C-alpha positions as CSV (number, residue, x, y, z in Angstrom):
1,M,20.7,-47.8,-1.8
2,H,18.1,-46.3,-4.2
3,S,14.8,-44.6,-4.0
4,F,11.5,-46.1,-5.2
5,L,11.6,-43.9,-8.4
6,T,15.2,-44.7,-9.1
7,N,14.5,-48.4,-8.9
8,I,11.6,-48.0,-11.3
9,Y,14.0,-46.2,-13.7
10,L,16.6,-48.9,-13.4
11,T,14.0,-51.6,-14.0
12,I,12.7,-49.9,-17.2
13,Q,16.2,-49.1,-18.4
14,N,17.4,-52.7,-18.1
15,I,14.4,-54.2,-19.8
16,L,14.9,-51.8,-22.7
17,L,18.6,-52.8,-22.8
18,W,17.5,-56.3,-23.9
19,H,16.5,-55.1,-27.3
20,I,17.7,-51.5,-27.6
21,P,21.4,-50.4,-27.9
22,G,22.7,-48.9,-24.7
23,Y,23.4,-45.5,-26.2
24,F,19.7,-44.9,-26.9
25,V,18.6,-46.3,-23.5
26,R,21.0,-44.1,-21.5
27,Q,19.1,-41.1,-22.8
28,K,16.2,-40.0,-20.7
29,I,13.4,-42.6,-21.0
30,Y,10.7,-40.0,-21.2
31,L,12.2,-38.9,-24.5
32,I,11.8,-42.4,-25.9
33,I,8.2,-42.4,-24.8
34,I,7.6,-39.0,-26.4
35,V,9.1,-40.2,-29.7
36,L,6.9,-43.3,-29.7
37,I,3.8,-41.3,-29.1
38,I,4.8,-38.9,-32.0
39,I,5.4,-41.8,-34.3
40,L,2.0,-43.3,-33.5
41,L,0.1,-40.0,-33.9
42,S,1.9,-39.4,-37.2
43,V,0.9,-42.8,-38.5
44,L,-2.7,-42.2,-37.5
45,L,-2.8,-38.8,-39.2
46,L,-0.9,-39.6,-42.4
47,K,-2.5,-43.0,-43.1
48,K,-5.9,-42.0,-41.8
49,I,-6.2,-45.0,-39.6
50,T,-8.6,-44.8,-36.7
51,S,-7.7,-46.1,-33.3
52,R,-10.3,-48.8,-33.8
53,D,-8.1,-50.2,-36.6
54,L,-5.3,-50.7,-34.1
55,F,-7.5,-52.8,-31.7
56,L,-6.2,-56.3,-31.4
57,T,-8.3,-59.3,-30.4
58,V,-5.7,-61.3,-28.5
59,D,-6.0,-64.3,-26.1
60,K,-6.8,-62.2,-23.0
61,K,-6.7,-65.1,-20.6
62,V,-3.1,-65.9,-21.3
63,L,-2.0,-62.3,-21.4
64,V,-3.7,-61.6,-18.1
65,I,-1.8,-64.5,-16.5
66,L,1.5,-63.4,-17.9
67,S,0.9,-59.8,-17.0
68,L,0.0,-60.7,-13.4
69,F,3.2,-62.6,-13.0
70,I,5.3,-59.8,-14.6
71,T,3.7,-57.0,-12.6
72,N,3.7,-58.8,-9.3
73,Y,7.4,-59.8,-9.7
74,L,8.4,-56.3,-10.7
75,L,6.5,-54.7,-7.8
76,L,8.0,-57.1,-5.3
77,L,11.5,-56.6,-6.7
78,I,11.2,-52.8,-6.6
79,L,9.8,-52.7,-3.1
80,I,12.5,-55.1,-1.8
81,S,15.2,-53.1,-3.6
82,T,13.9,-49.9,-2.0
83,S,13.8,-51.2,1.5
84,K,16.9,-53.4,1.5
85,A,20.4,-52.8,0.1
86,H,21.6,-55.3,-2.5
87,D,22.8,-55.3,-6.1
88,D,21.3,-52.7,-8.4
89,I,18.3,-54.0,-10.4
90,E,19.8,-55.4,-13.6
91,S,19.3,-58.3,-16.0
92,R,20.2,-61.0,-13.4
93,L,17.4,-59.9,-11.1
94,L,15.0,-59.3,-14.0
95,S,15.7,-62.6,-15.7
96,P,12.5,-64.4,-14.3
97,I,10.3,-62.1,-16.4
98,Y,12.3,-62.3,-19.6
99,I,10.4,-65.3,-21.0
100,P,6.9,-64.1,-19.9
101,I,7.6,-60.7,-21.6
102,I,8.8,-62.4,-24.8
103,F,5.7,-64.7,-24.8
104,S,3.4,-61.6,-24.3
105,L,5.1,-59.8,-27.2
106,L,4.9,-62.8,-29.5
107,I,1.1,-63.1,-28.8
108,I,0.6,-59.4,-29.6
109,L,2.8,-59.6,-32.7
110,K,1.1,-62.7,-34.0
111,E,-2.3,-60.9,-33.8
112,F,-0.8,-57.8,-35.3
113,I,0.4,-59.7,-38.3
114,N,-3.1,-61.0,-38.8
115,R,-4.5,-57.5,-38.3
116,I,-2.4,-55.5,-40.7
117,S,-3.8,-57.5,-43.6
118,Y,-7.0,-55.4,-43.1
119,F,-5.1,-52.1,-43.2
120,R,-4.9,-49.8,-46.2
121,Q,-1.3,-49.7,-47.6
122,Y,-0.9,-53.3,-46.4
123,K,2.4,-53.9,-48.2
124,L,4.0,-50.8,-46.6
125,F,2.9,-51.8,-43.1
126,R,4.2,-55.3,-43.7
127,I,7.6,-54.0,-44.8
128,A,7.7,-51.7,-41.7
129,F,6.7,-54.5,-39.4
130,Y,9.4,-56.9,-40.6
131,L,12.0,-54.1,-40.4
132,F,10.9,-53.5,-36.8
133,L,11.3,-57.2,-36.0
134,I,14.8,-57.2,-37.5
135,L,15.8,-54.2,-35.5
136,V,14.4,-55.7,-32.3
137,M,16.2,-59.0,-32.8
138,A,19.6,-57.4,-33.7
139,K,20.6,-56.5,-30.2
140,P,19.9,-59.8,-28.4
141,L,21.4,-61.7,-31.4
142,S,24.6,-59.8,-31.3
143,S,24.7,-60.0,-27.5
144,T,24.2,-63.8,-27.7
145,I,27.0,-64.2,-30.2
146,D,29.4,-62.0,-28.1
147,T,28.6,-64.0,-25.0
148,M,29.2,-67.3,-26.7
149,N,32.5,-66.2,-28.1
150,N,33.5,-64.9,-24.7
151,H,32.6,-68.2,-23.0
152,I,34.5,-70.2,-25.6
153,N,37.6,-67.9,-25.9
154,R,37.9,-66.4,-22.4
155,G,35.7,-68.4,-20.1
156,K,33.4,-67.0,-17.5
157,G,33.5,-66.3,-13.8
158,Y,36.4,-68.1,-11.9
159,S,37.1,-70.1,-15.1
160,S,37.9,-67.0,-17.0
161,I,41.4,-66.0,-18.1
162,S,41.3,-63.0,-15.7
163,W,41.1,-65.5,-12.7
164,K,42.5,-68.8,-13.9
165,N,46.0,-67.8,-14.7
166,Y,49.6,-68.4,-13.5
167,D,49.6,-65.5,-11.0
168,T,46.4,-66.6,-9.2
169,I,47.6,-70.2,-9.0
170,E,51.0,-69.2,-7.7
171,L,49.5,-66.9,-5.1
172,L,47.3,-69.6,-3.7
173,K,50.0,-72.2,-3.7
174,Y,51.5,-70.6,-0.6
175,I,48.4,-71.6,1.3
176,Q,48.6,-75.2,0.1
177,Y,52.4,-75.7,0.3
178,G,53.6,-72.8,2.6
179,P,55.4,-73.3,5.9
180,I,52.2,-72.8,7.9
181,K,49.3,-75.0,6.9
182,D,45.8,-75.7,8.1
183,L,45.2,-72.2,9.3
184,A,41.8,-70.5,9.0
185,I,41.4,-68.5,5.8
186,Y,39.7,-65.1,5.3
187,S,39.3,-63.4,1.9
188,N,37.6,-60.5,0.1
189,D,36.5,-63.2,-2.4
190,P,36.1,-66.4,-0.4
191,F,34.4,-68.1,-3.4
192,A,37.5,-67.7,-5.5
193,V,39.7,-69.4,-2.9
194,Y,37.1,-72.2,-2.4
195,Y,36.9,-72.7,-6.2
196,F,40.6,-73.1,-6.6
197,L,41.6,-74.9,-3.4
198,N,38.3,-76.7,-2.4
199,I,38.7,-75.6,1.2
200,P,36.3,-73.6,3.4
201,V,36.9,-69.8,3.5
202,K,35.4,-67.0,5.5
203,W,34.6,-63.4,4.5
204,S,37.1,-60.9,5.7
205,P,35.5,-58.6,8.4
206,L,32.5,-56.7,7.1
207,K,32.3,-53.0,7.6
208,T,28.6,-52.5,6.4
209,Y,25.7,-54.6,5.5
210,Y,26.6,-55.5,1.9
211,N,25.9,-52.5,-0.3
212,S,24.2,-50.6,2.5
213,D,25.7,-47.6,4.5
214,K,24.5,-49.2,7.7
215,I,27.5,-50.3,9.9
216,F,27.8,-54.0,10.4
217,S,30.7,-53.9,12.9
218,Q,32.9,-51.1,14.3
219,L,36.6,-51.5,13.7
220,S,37.2,-51.0,17.4
221,D,35.0,-54.0,18.2
222,L,37.3,-56.2,16.2
223,N,40.4,-55.2,18.2
224,G,41.6,-58.2,20.1
225,E,38.7,-60.3,18.7
226,W,39.8,-60.9,15.1
227,P,40.8,-63.4,13.9
228,T,38.8,-65.6,16.3
229,E,41.2,-68.5,15.6
230,N,44.2,-66.4,16.9
231,N,46.1,-67.1,13.7
232,A,44.8,-67.0,10.1
233,Y,45.5,-66.1,6.5
234,L,43.9,-63.2,4.7
235,V,43.8,-63.6,1.0
236,W,43.2,-60.2,-0.6
237,F,42.5,-60.1,-4.4
238,K,43.0,-56.9,-6.2
239,Q,40.2,-57.5,-8.7
240,A,37.7,-57.9,-5.8
241,E,38.6,-54.6,-4.2
242,Y,35.3,-53.2,-5.5
243,R,33.6,-54.7,-2.5
244,K,33.4,-51.6,-0.3
245,F,31.4,-53.3,2.4
246,L,34.6,-54.9,3.7
247,Y,37.4,-53.5,5.8
248,T,40.6,-53.0,3.8
249,P,43.9,-54.6,4.9
250,K,45.2,-51.1,5.9
251,E,42.3,-50.7,8.3
252,L,42.6,-54.2,9.7
253,M,46.3,-53.6,10.4
254,S,45.2,-51.2,13.1
255,I,43.5,-53.9,15.1
256,S,45.5,-57.1,14.3
257,D,49.1,-58.0,13.7
258,M,49.5,-58.6,9.9
259,N,52.5,-59.6,7.9
260,I,52.7,-60.1,4.1
261,T,53.7,-63.7,3.3
262,D,53.3,-63.6,-0.5
263,S,52.3,-61.1,-3.1
264,N,52.0,-60.6,-6.8
265,K,49.9,-58.6,-9.3
266,K,46.8,-60.6,-8.5
267,G,46.8,-59.9,-4.8
268,T,48.4,-60.4,-1.4
269,I,48.4,-63.1,1.3
270,Y,48.7,-61.9,4.9
271,L,49.5,-63.9,8.0
272,V,47.2,-62.5,10.6
273,K,47.5,-62.8,14.4
274,I,45.2,-61.5,17.1
275,K,46.6,-58.5,18.8
276,I,47.3,-59.0,22.4
277,Q,45.6,-56.4,24.6
Protein backbone atom coordinates (compact mmCIF):
# COMPACT_ATOMS: atom_id res chain seq x y z
CA MET A 1 0.00 0.00 0.00
CA HIS A 2 2.77 2.43 0.94
CA SER A 3 6.39 3.05 0.07
CA PHE A 4 9.27 2.49 2.48
CA LEU A 5 9.59 6.22 3.24
CA THR A 6 5.84 6.63 3.75
CA ASN A 7 5.84 3.77 6.26
CA ILE A 8 8.72 5.43 8.13
CA TYR A 9 6.70 8.65 8.21
CA LEU A 10 3.59 6.84 9.51
CA THR A 11 5.69 5.13 12.20
CA ILE A 12 7.22 8.38 13.50
CA GLN A 13 3.89 10.19 13.25
CA ASN A 14 2.02 7.64 15.34
CA ILE A 15 4.74 7.37 17.99
CA LEU A 16 4.64 11.16 18.37
CA LEU A 17 0.84 11.04 18.65
CA TRP A 18 1.21 9.15 21.95
CA HIS A 19 2.40 12.33 23.64
CA ILE A 20 1.84 15.25 21.25
CA PRO A 21 -1.57 16.64 20.16
CA GLY A 22 -2.53 15.60 16.65
CA TYR A 23 -2.57 19.16 15.27
CA PHE A 24 1.17 19.56 15.85
CA VAL A 25 2.01 16.05 14.64
CA ARG A 26 0.09 16.49 11.39
CA GLN A 27 2.48 19.29 10.45
CA LYS A 28 5.63 18.20 8.63
CA ILE A 29 7.84 16.21 10.99
CA TYR A 30 11.03 17.87 9.80
CA LEU A 31 9.65 21.18 11.14
CA ILE A 32 9.39 19.63 14.62
CA ILE A 33 12.98 18.40 14.37
CA ILE A 34 14.19 21.84 13.26
CA VAL A 35 12.38 23.50 16.17
CA LEU A 36 13.93 21.07 18.66
CA ILE A 37 17.41 21.71 17.24
CA ILE A 38 16.87 25.50 17.45
CA ILE A 39 15.73 25.21 21.07
CA LEU A 40 18.75 23.08 21.99
CA LEU A 41 21.18 25.47 20.30
CA SER A 42 19.49 28.44 21.98
CA VAL A 43 19.88 26.84 25.41
CA LEU A 44 23.55 26.09 24.75
CA LEU A 45 24.24 29.65 23.67
CA LEU A 46 22.16 31.59 26.18
CA LYS A 47 23.13 29.55 29.27
CA LYS A 48 26.69 28.91 28.10
CA ILE A 49 26.37 25.19 28.62
CA THR A 50 28.85 22.99 26.85
CA SER A 51 27.79 19.81 25.11
CA ARG A 52 29.73 17.91 27.76
CA ASP A 53 27.31 19.22 30.37
CA LEU A 54 24.52 17.40 28.55
CA PHE A 55 26.26 14.03 28.60
CA LEU A 56 24.33 11.52 30.68
CA THR A 57 25.85 8.44 32.29
CA VAL A 58 22.97 6.01 31.95
CA ASP A 59 22.76 2.24 32.33
CA LYS A 60 23.97 1.47 28.81
CA LYS A 61 23.37 -2.29 29.05
CA VAL A 62 19.63 -1.90 29.70
CA LEU A 63 19.29 0.85 27.09
CA VAL A 64 21.08 -1.27 24.48
CA ILE A 65 18.72 -4.20 25.08
CA LEU A 66 15.64 -1.96 24.88
CA SER A 67 16.99 -0.12 21.84
CA LEU A 68 17.71 -3.38 20.00
CA PHE A 69 14.18 -4.61 20.61
CA ILE A 70 12.65 -1.29 19.50
CA THR A 71 14.77 -0.89 16.35
CA ASN A 72 14.46 -4.54 15.26
CA TYR A 73 10.69 -4.53 15.72
CA LEU A 74 10.31 -1.22 13.84
CA LEU A 75 12.55 -2.37 11.01
CA LEU A 76 10.64 -5.66 10.66
CA LEU A 77 7.27 -3.88 10.78
CA ILE A 78 8.27 -1.28 8.18
CA LEU A 79 9.74 -3.90 5.83
CA ILE A 80 6.65 -6.12 6.08
CA SER A 81 4.34 -3.13 5.61
CA THR A 82 6.28 -2.14 2.50
CA SER A 83 6.18 -5.61 0.94
CA LYS A 84 2.68 -6.73 2.04
CA ALA A 85 -0.63 -4.89 2.08
CA HIS A 86 -2.34 -4.68 5.46
CA ASP A 87 -3.59 -1.97 7.83
CA ASP A 88 -1.65 1.29 7.95
CA ILE A 89 1.04 1.42 10.62
CA GLU A 90 -0.71 2.86 13.68
CA SER A 91 -0.82 2.45 17.45
CA ARG A 92 -2.22 -1.10 17.34
CA LEU A 93 0.77 -2.37 15.36
CA LEU A 94 3.22 -0.20 17.33
CA SER A 95 1.91 -1.20 20.77
CA PRO A 96 4.67 -3.84 21.44
CA ILE A 97 7.29 -1.07 21.63
CA TYR A 98 5.26 1.31 23.80
CA ILE A 99 6.52 -0.03 27.15
CA PRO A 100 10.18 -0.36 26.00
CA ILE A 101 10.10 3.25 24.76
CA ILE A 102 8.60 4.47 28.06
CA PHE A 103 11.21 2.52 30.07
CA SER A 104 14.00 4.01 27.92
CA LEU A 105 12.66 7.52 28.44
CA LEU A 106 12.32 6.98 32.19
CA ILE A 107 15.94 5.81 32.44
CA ILE A 108 17.14 8.89 30.54
CA LEU A 109 14.87 11.27 32.49
CA LYS A 110 16.00 9.82 35.83
CA GLU A 111 19.62 10.49 34.93
CA PHE A 112 18.70 13.93 33.63
CA ILE A 113 17.13 14.82 36.99
CA ASN A 114 20.38 13.86 38.70
CA ARG A 115 22.42 15.73 36.09
CA ILE A 116 20.65 19.10 36.19
CA SER A 117 21.65 19.58 39.82
CA TYR A 118 25.15 20.35 38.45
CA PHE A 119 23.88 22.89 35.93
CA ARG A 120 24.09 26.61 36.47
CA GLN A 121 20.61 28.13 36.87
CA TYR A 122 19.53 24.83 38.45
CA LYS A 123 16.12 26.09 39.66
CA LEU A 124 15.22 27.40 36.20
CA PHE A 125 16.11 24.06 34.60
CA ARG A 126 14.18 22.17 37.23
CA ILE A 127 11.04 24.24 36.60
CA ALA A 128 11.44 23.77 32.83
CA PHE A 129 11.97 20.04 33.30
CA TYR A 130 8.79 19.52 35.34
CA LEU A 131 6.78 21.68 32.95
CA PHE A 132 8.04 19.43 30.15
CA LEU A 133 6.92 16.32 32.09
CA ILE A 134 3.45 17.80 32.64
CA LEU A 135 3.10 18.63 28.94
CA VAL A 136 4.26 15.16 27.89
CA MET A 137 1.82 13.46 30.28
CA ALA A 138 -1.17 15.64 29.37
CA LYS A 139 -1.97 13.89 26.05
CA PRO A 140 -1.83 10.24 27.26
CA LEU A 141 -3.71 11.17 30.44
CA SER A 142 -6.54 12.87 28.55
CA SER A 143 -6.65 10.01 26.01
CA THR A 144 -6.87 7.44 28.82
CA ILE A 145 -9.73 9.32 30.50
CA ASP A 146 -11.59 9.66 27.18
CA THR A 147 -11.12 5.95 26.44
CA MET A 148 -12.36 4.93 29.91
CA ASN A 149 -15.44 7.14 29.59
CA ASN A 150 -16.13 5.76 26.11
CA HIS A 151 -15.87 2.15 27.36
CA ILE A 152 -18.15 2.87 30.32
CA ASN A 153 -20.77 4.95 28.50
CA ARG A 154 -20.73 3.65 24.93
CA GLY A 155 -18.93 0.30 25.00
CA LYS A 156 -16.32 -0.82 22.50
CA GLY A 157 -16.30 -2.94 19.36
CA TYR A 158 -19.38 -5.11 18.87
CA SER A 159 -20.50 -4.26 22.43
CA SER A 160 -20.74 -0.57 21.53
CA ILE A 161 -23.97 1.35 21.10
CA SER A 162 -23.36 1.66 17.35
CA TRP A 163 -23.54 -2.14 16.98
CA LYS A 164 -25.53 -3.45 19.93
CA ASN A 165 -28.86 -1.77 19.32
CA TYR A 166 -32.43 -2.58 18.35
CA ASP A 167 -31.88 -2.33 14.57
CA THR A 168 -28.94 -4.75 14.54
CA ILE A 169 -30.77 -7.29 16.69
CA GLU A 170 -33.93 -7.02 14.57
CA LEU A 171 -31.96 -7.42 11.35
CA LEU A 172 -30.27 -10.61 12.55
CA LYS A 173 -33.48 -12.07 13.98
CA TYR A 174 -34.52 -12.90 10.42
CA ILE A 175 -31.68 -15.41 10.19
CA GLN A 176 -32.60 -17.03 13.50
CA TYR A 177 -36.36 -17.06 13.15
CA GLY A 178 -37.00 -16.48 9.42
CA PRO A 179 -38.81 -18.93 7.17
CA ILE A 180 -35.57 -20.36 5.78
CA LYS A 181 -33.17 -21.61 8.45
CA ASP A 182 -29.82 -23.36 8.59
CA LEU A 183 -28.52 -21.81 5.39
CA ALA A 184 -24.87 -20.85 4.96
CA ILE A 185 -24.18 -17.21 5.86
CA TYR A 186 -21.83 -14.73 4.19
CA SER A 187 -21.18 -11.20 5.36
CA ASN A 188 -18.99 -8.13 4.91
CA ASP A 189 -18.46 -8.37 8.69
CA PRO A 190 -18.67 -12.07 9.63
CA PHE A 191 -17.31 -11.37 13.12
CA ALA A 192 -20.36 -9.23 13.93
CA VAL A 193 -22.81 -11.99 12.94
CA TYR A 194 -20.77 -14.57 14.87
CA TYR A 195 -20.70 -12.29 17.92
CA PHE A 196 -24.47 -11.83 18.01
CA LEU A 197 -25.67 -15.25 16.82
CA ASN A 198 -22.78 -17.56 17.76
CA ILE A 199 -22.91 -19.33 14.41
CA PRO A 200 -20.12 -19.72 11.81
CA VAL A 201 -20.06 -17.08 9.07
CA LYS A 202 -17.97 -16.70 5.92
CA TRP A 203 -16.56 -13.61 4.26
CA SER A 204 -18.53 -12.40 1.29
CA PRO A 205 -16.51 -12.83 -1.96
CA LEU A 206 -13.15 -11.06 -1.94
CA LYS A 207 -12.23 -8.77 -4.81
CA THR A 208 -8.62 -8.07 -3.79
CA TYR A 209 -6.11 -9.30 -1.23
CA TYR A 210 -7.28 -7.27 1.77
CA ASN A 211 -6.04 -3.67 1.34
CA SER A 212 -3.97 -4.52 -1.73
CA ASP A 213 -4.82 -3.67 -5.33
CA LYS A 214 -3.91 -7.22 -6.37
CA ILE A 215 -7.00 -9.11 -7.62
CA PHE A 216 -8.01 -12.09 -5.47
CA SER A 217 -10.79 -13.35 -7.72
CA GLN A 218 -12.39 -12.12 -10.91
CA LEU A 219 -16.13 -11.55 -10.78
CA SER A 220 -16.59 -13.71 -13.88
CA ASP A 221 -14.94 -16.64 -12.06
CA LEU A 222 -17.71 -16.52 -9.43
CA ASN A 223 -20.46 -16.80 -12.03
CA GLY A 224 -22.25 -20.10 -11.43
CA GLU A 225 -19.82 -20.89 -8.57
CA TRP A 226 -21.01 -18.65 -5.71
CA PRO A 227 -22.49 -19.45 -3.31
CA THR A 228 -20.93 -22.91 -3.25
CA GLU A 229 -23.85 -24.14 -1.08
CA ASN A 230 -26.33 -23.21 -3.87
CA ASN A 231 -28.44 -21.24 -1.35
CA ALA A 232 -27.17 -18.84 1.30
CA TYR A 233 -27.71 -15.57 3.14
CA LEU A 234 -25.63 -12.46 2.57
CA VAL A 235 -25.67 -10.10 5.58
CA TRP A 236 -24.46 -6.70 4.42
CA PHE A 237 -23.80 -4.11 7.15
CA LYS A 238 -23.73 -0.44 6.14
CA GLN A 239 -21.14 0.46 8.76
CA ALA A 240 -18.75 -2.15 7.34
CA GLU A 241 -18.89 -0.84 3.78
CA TYR A 242 -15.44 0.71 4.20
CA ARG A 243 -13.99 -2.73 3.34
CA LYS A 244 -13.21 -2.08 -0.31
CA PHE A 245 -11.57 -5.47 -0.80
CA LEU A 246 -15.00 -7.13 -1.04
CA TYR A 247 -17.40 -7.26 -3.97
CA THR A 248 -20.48 -5.11 -3.34
CA PRO A 249 -24.03 -6.58 -3.46
CA LYS A 250 -24.62 -4.67 -6.70
CA GLU A 251 -21.62 -6.41 -8.28
CA LEU A 252 -22.62 -9.82 -6.91
CA MET A 253 -26.12 -9.48 -8.38
CA SER A 254 -24.59 -9.82 -11.83
CA ILE A 255 -23.35 -13.36 -11.10
CA SER A 256 -25.95 -14.69 -8.61
CA ASP A 257 -29.69 -14.51 -8.03
CA MET A 258 -30.17 -12.20 -5.05
CA ASN A 259 -33.37 -11.07 -3.34
CA ILE A 260 -33.73 -8.76 -0.35
CA THR A 261 -35.39 -10.60 2.55
CA ASP A 262 -35.00 -7.94 5.25
CA SER A 263 -33.55 -4.44 5.49
CA ASN A 264 -33.27 -1.49 7.86
CA LYS A 265 -30.87 1.39 8.51
CA LYS A 266 -28.20 -0.99 9.83
CA GLY A 267 -28.02 -3.15 6.71
CA THR A 268 -29.63 -5.65 4.38
CA ILE A 269 -30.06 -9.42 4.30
CA TYR A 270 -30.13 -11.07 0.90
CA LEU A 271 -31.22 -14.57 -0.01
CA VAL A 272 -28.63 -15.70 -2.55
CA LYS A 273 -28.99 -18.54 -5.02
CA ILE A 274 -26.44 -19.83 -7.47
CA LYS A 275 -27.19 -18.71 -11.00
CA ILE A 276 -27.98 -21.60 -13.33
CA GLN A 277 -25.80 -21.47 -16.43
